[in-house]
C-alpha positions in Angstrom: 5.1 -5.7 1.3 3.3 -4.9 4.5 0.4 -7.4 5.0 -0.8 -8.6 8.3 1.0 -11.7 9.5 -2.2 -13.7 10.1 -3.6 -12.8 6.7 -0.3 -13.7 5.0 -0.3 -17.1 6.6 -3.9 -17.6 5.5 -3.0 -16.7 1.9 -0.1 -19.1 1.8 -2.5 -21.9 2.8 -4.9 -20.8 0.1 -2.2 -20.8 -2.5 -1.1 -24.4 -1.6 -4.7 -25.6 -1.7 -5.3 -23.8 -5.0 -2.4 -25.6 -6.7 -3.7 -28.9 -5.5 -7.4 -28.5 -6.0 -7.6 -26.2 -9.0 -5.7 -28.6 -11.2 -8.8 -30.6 -11.8 -11.9 -28.9 -13.0 -14.9 -29.2 -10.8 -17.8 -31.0 -12.4 -20.5 -28.7 -13.7 -24.0 -30.1 -13.3 -27.0 -28.8 -15.2 -30.7 -28.9 -14.2 -33.3 -28.5 -16.8 -30.8 -27.1 -19.3 -29.5 -24.6 -16.7 -25.8 -24.1 -16.0 -24.9 -24.8 -12.4 -23.0 -21.9 -10.8 -21.9 -21.9 -7.1 -21.7 -18.4 -5.6 -20.0 -17.9 -2.2 -21.1 -14.7 -0.4 -19.1 -13.2 2.4 -22.2 -12.8 4.6 -26.0 -13.1 4.3 -27.2 -9.5 4.7 -30.0 -7.2 3.6 -27.1 -5.0 2.5 -27.0 -7.2 -0.6 -30.7 -6.8 -1.5 -30.2 -6.5 -5.3 -28.7 -10.0 -5.4 -31.5 -11.5 -3.4 -34.1 -9.8 -5.6 -32.4 -11.4 -8.6 -32.7 -14.8 -6.9 -36.3 -14.4 -5.7 -37.5 -12.9 -8.9 -36.0 -15.7 -11.0 -33.6 -13.6 -13.0 -30.8 -16.1 -12.7 -33.0 -18.9 -14.0 -34.3 -16.6 -16.8 -30.7 -16.2 -17.9 -30.1 -19.9 -17.9 -28.3 -20.2 -14.5 -29.0 -22.7 -11.7 -27.6 -20.7 -8.8 -26.3 -22.3 -5.6 -25.8 -19.7 -2.9 -23.3 -20.5 -0.1 -22.4 -18.2 2.8 -18.7 -18.0 3.6 -18.9 -15.9 6.8 -15.8 -13.8 6.1 -13.8 -12.7 3.1 -10.9 -15.0 3.9 -13.2 -18.1 3.8 -15.0 -16.9 0.6 -11.7 -16.3 -1.1 -10.5 -19.7 0.0 -13.6 -21.3 -1.6 -13.0 -19.4 -4.8 -9.3 -20.2 -5.2 -9.7 -23.8 -4.3 -12.5 -24.3 -6.8 -15.3 -24.9 -4.3 -17.0 -21.8 -5.7 -17.2 -20.5 -9.2 -17.9 -16.9 -8.1 -17.0 -15.1 -4.9 -18.8 -12.1 -3.5 -16.7 -10.1 -0.9 -14.7 -7.0 -0.4 -12.2 -6.5 -3.3 -9.3 -6.1 -0.9 -9.1 -9.9 -0.8 -8.4 -10.0 -4.5 -5.5 -7.5 -4.0 -4.0 -9.6 -1.2 -4.0 -12.8 -3.2 -2.6 -11.1 -6.3 0.3 -9.7 -4.2 1.0 -13.1 -2.7 1.7 -14.4 -6.2 -1.4 -16.5 -7.0 -1.2 -17.6 -10.7 -4.9 -18.2 -11.1 -5.9 -15.1 -9.1 -9.4 -13.6 -8.6 -10.5 -10.8 -10.9 -13.4 -8.5 -10.0 -16.1 -8.3 -12.7 -19.0 -6.6 -11.1 -19.4 -4.1 -8.2 -22.6 -4.2 -6.2 -22.4 -1.7 -3.3 -20.9 1.8 -3.4 -21.1 2.6 0.3 -20.2 0.8 3.5 -23.1 -1.1 4.9 -22.3 -1.1 8.6 -23.3 1.2 11.5 -21.8 2.4 14.7 -23.9 1.3 17.6 -23.6 2.9 21.1 -24.2 1.2 24.4 -26.4 4.2 25.4 -28.5 6.8 23.4 -26.3 9.6 22.1 -27.7 13.0 21.1 -25.8 15.0 18.5 -23.2 12.3 17.9 -19.6 13.4 17.0 -16.9 10.9 16.1 -14.6 12.6 18.6 -16.8 11.0 21.3 -15.0 7.7 20.5 -11.8 9.0 22.0 -10.9 7.0 25.1 -13.6 4.4 24.4 -13.6 0.6 23.8 -15.1 -0.5 20.5 -15.8 -3.9 18.9 -14.5 -3.6 15.4 -13.9 -6.0 12.4 -11.1 -8.2 11.2 -7.8 -6.5 10.6 -7.3 -6.1 6.8 -11.0 -6.5 6.1 -13.2 -3.7 4.6 -15.4 -3.1 7.6 -12.4 -2.4 9.9 -10.4 -0.4 7.3 -13.4 1.8 6.5 -13.9 2.4 10.2 -10.3 3.4 10.6 -10.5 5.5 7.4 -13.4 7.5 9.0 -11.5 7.9 12.3 -8.5 9.3 10.5 -10.7 11.7 8.5 -11.9 13.0 11.9 -8.3 13.3 13.1 -8.6 10.3 15.5 -5.7 7.9 15.7 -7.1 4.3 15.7 -4.0 3.0 17.5 -3.8 5.5 20.4 -7.0 7.5 20.8 -9.3 4.5 21.5 -9.2 0.7 21.9 -10.5 -1.4 19.0 -11.1 -5.1 19.6 -10.6 -7.0 16.4 -10.5 -10.4 18.0 -14.2 -11.4 17.7 -15.3 -13.5 14.8 -17.3 -12.0 12.0 -21.0 -12.0 12.8 -20.5 -12.5 16.6 -19.9 -9.0 17.7 -23.5 -8.1 18.2 -24.1 -11.0 20.6 -20.8 -10.2 22.4 -21.9 -6.6 22.7 -25.4 -7.4 24.0 -24.2 -10.1 26.4 -21.4 -8.2 28.1 -22.1 -6.7 31.5 -20.5 -3.6 33.0 -17.2 -4.5 34.6 -16.6 -7.5 32.3 -13.3 -7.7 30.4 -14.1 -6.5 26.9 -17.2 -4.6 27.9 -17.6 -2.2 24.9 -18.9 1.3 24.6 -19.6 0.9 20.9 -19.7 -1.8 18.3 -19.6 -1.7 14.5 -22.5 -3.8 13.0 -24.1 -4.8 9.8 -27.8 -5.3 9.4 -29.9 -6.9 10.6 -27.7 -6.9 13.8 -27.6 -3.2 14.2 -31.4 -2.8 14.1 -31.8 -5.9 16.2 -29.7 -4.3 19.0 -31.9 -1.3 18.8 -35.1 -3.3 18.9 -33.8 -5.1 22.0 -32.8 -1.7 23.5 -29.3 -3.1 24.0 -27.7 -0.7 21.5 -28.5 2.5 19.6 -27.4 3.4 16.1 -25.6 6.7 16.2 -23.8 6.8 12.8 -23.7 5.2 9.4 -20.2 4.3 8.2 -21.6 4.4 4.6 -22.6 8.0 4.9 -19.5 9.2 6.8 -17.0 7.4 4.6 -18.5 8.6 1.3 -18.6 6.4 -1.8 -16.5 3.4 -1.4 -16.3 0.2 -3.6 -17.3 -2.0 -0.7 -18.3 -5.3 -2.3 -17.8 -6.9 -5.7 -18.1 -10.2 -7.5 -15.0 -12.0 -8.6 -13.9 -15.2 -10.4 -10.6 -16.9 -11.1 -8.9 -15.8 -14.3 -9.3 -19.3 -15.7 -13.0 -19.4 -15.0 -13.5 -16.1 -16.8 -11.6 -17.3 -19.8 -13.4 -20.6 -20.0 -17.0 -19.4 -19.1 -17.6 -15.9 -20.6 -21.2 -16.7 -21.6 -22.0 -17.9 -18.1 -20.5 -14.8 -16.5 -22.4 -12.5 -18.9 -25.6 -14.3 -18.1 -24.9 -14.0 -14.3 -24.1 -10.3 -14.6 -27.3 -9.7 -16.7 -29.3 -11.3 -13.9 -27.6 -9.1 -11.3 -28.3 -6.0 -13.4 -32.0 -6.8 -13.4 -31.8 -7.0 -9.6 -30.1 -3.6 -9.5 -32.7 -2.1 -11.9 -35.5 -3.5 -9.6 -34.2 -1.9 -6.4 -33.6 1.5 -8.1 -37.2 1.5 -9.4 -39.2 0.0 -6.5 -40.1 1.1 -3.0 -38.5 -0.3 0.1 -41.8 -2.1 1.0 -41.8 -3.8 -2.4 -38.1 -4.8 -2.1 -38.6 -6.1 1.4 -41.5 -8.3 0.3 -39.5 -9.8 -2.5 -36.5 -10.7 -0.3 -38.4 -11.8 2.8 -37.8 -15.5 2.0 -34.1 -14.9 2.3 -34.5 -13.7 5.9 -37.2 -15.9 7.4 -36.2 -15.0 11.0 -36.5 -11.3 10.4 -39.8 -9.4 10.6 -41.0 -7.8 7.3 -41.3 -4.5 9.1 -37.6 -4.7 10.2 -36.5 -5.7 6.7 -38.4 -2.7 5.3 -36.7 -0.4 7.8 -33.3 -1.6 6.8 -33.9 -1.4 3.1 -35.2 2.1 3.6 -32.0 3.0 5.4 -29.8 1.6 2.6 -31.9 3.3 -0.1 -31.7 6.6 1.6 -27.9 6.6 1.8 -27.6 5.5 -1.9 -26.0 2.2 -1.1 -26.5 0.4 -4.4 -25.0 1.4 -7.7 -27.2 1.8 -10.8 -24.9 -0.4 -12.8 -22.2 -3.0 -12.0 -19.2 -1.3 -13.6 -16.1 -1.2 -11.3 -14.4 2.1 -12.3 -10.7 2.8 -12.0 -11.3 5.7 -9.7 -13.2 3.4 -7.3 -10.4 0.9 -7.4 -7.8 3.6 -6.7 -9.9 4.8 -3.7 -10.0 1.2 -2.4 -6.2 1.0 -2.6 -5.9 4.4 -0.9 -7.9 3.0 2.0 -5.7 -0.1 2.2 -2.6 2.2 2.3 -4.2 4.3 5.1 -4.7 1.1 7.0 -1.1 0.0 6.5 -2.1 -3.0 4.5 -0.6 -1.9 1.2 2.6 -0.1 0.2 2.2 0.3 -3.6 -0.6 0.3 -6.1 -1.5 -2.9 -8.1 -2.6 -2.7 -11.7 -6.3 -2.0 -12.2 -6.3 -3.8 -15.6 -5.1 -7.0 -13.9 -7.7 -7.1 -11.2 -10.8 -5.6 -12.8 -12.6 -6.8 -15.9 -15.7 -4.8 -16.9 -16.5 -6.8 -20.0 -19.6 -8.3 -18.6 -20.9 -5.3 -16.5 -20.6 -3.0 -19.5 -22.6 -5.4 -21.7 -25.2 -5.9 -19.0 -26.1 -2.2 -18.6 
């Protein structure tokens, strides 16, 4: 099985920690009759607006859940929290569930709800570009994402769709920590080692670079890659078996958030989630939400279809991270998303 060496080492560590820590159930507290649920998100981004709507509108509390939201800052860290029992639910790219399954985890993560159906990042150029074409990246230096992660794999997927070889036609720097690429891009000076022509950024970093006039959005990876099962919610097999009512309530609350973003304006959505992004201007949040709405980022329901899961595995194979398909029925459970529709 061809999985990147660093990722494989991480997974071995996770498996050891899982066997030690998951042996004892983490105490569940309740507040006012609500069931405590800890959710670890891969990043805190406007890209996940339906989830924040569900939080801010009180949908989780309405369903009997006292939600604690923790940001993991990377799928590897979020998966670690999930498998070691620090989190009840993980929210990240589903490739992480495939990796842990292939490494032999007994109590592995199962995806039970898909939130986004397009990539949420953007290609940002050092200088304004008229009539952008992906072939303009040939011979350039680009700040990318972590090898084996969805942002980087979707980027490479698009390059290959445009007959560009990610290994030989350009230089992609995957060494910078998640969330730090925008600062590295903005702070680099011409002539510096690692001075990049382009960077691949999530929001609000992409729009922030434009606002500062240190970068210019030239393409949406979400548009150019097509529909991709980018992020999903997962829980350990044991947690799903032991807490079906809690997961159904959680998924119902999420579905209410999905319903809200599909029936309200960008201005209304931005106003609701503003408290989640206190350092970002409301106008900027509205701009970003509009951008995501326009490209049909969010699903209407949370069902993770087999076709989507197959596409995900195709992308992993294109990236050289997977050699054979894993069973859909092992890693996806639509019991709760189907009932929540």
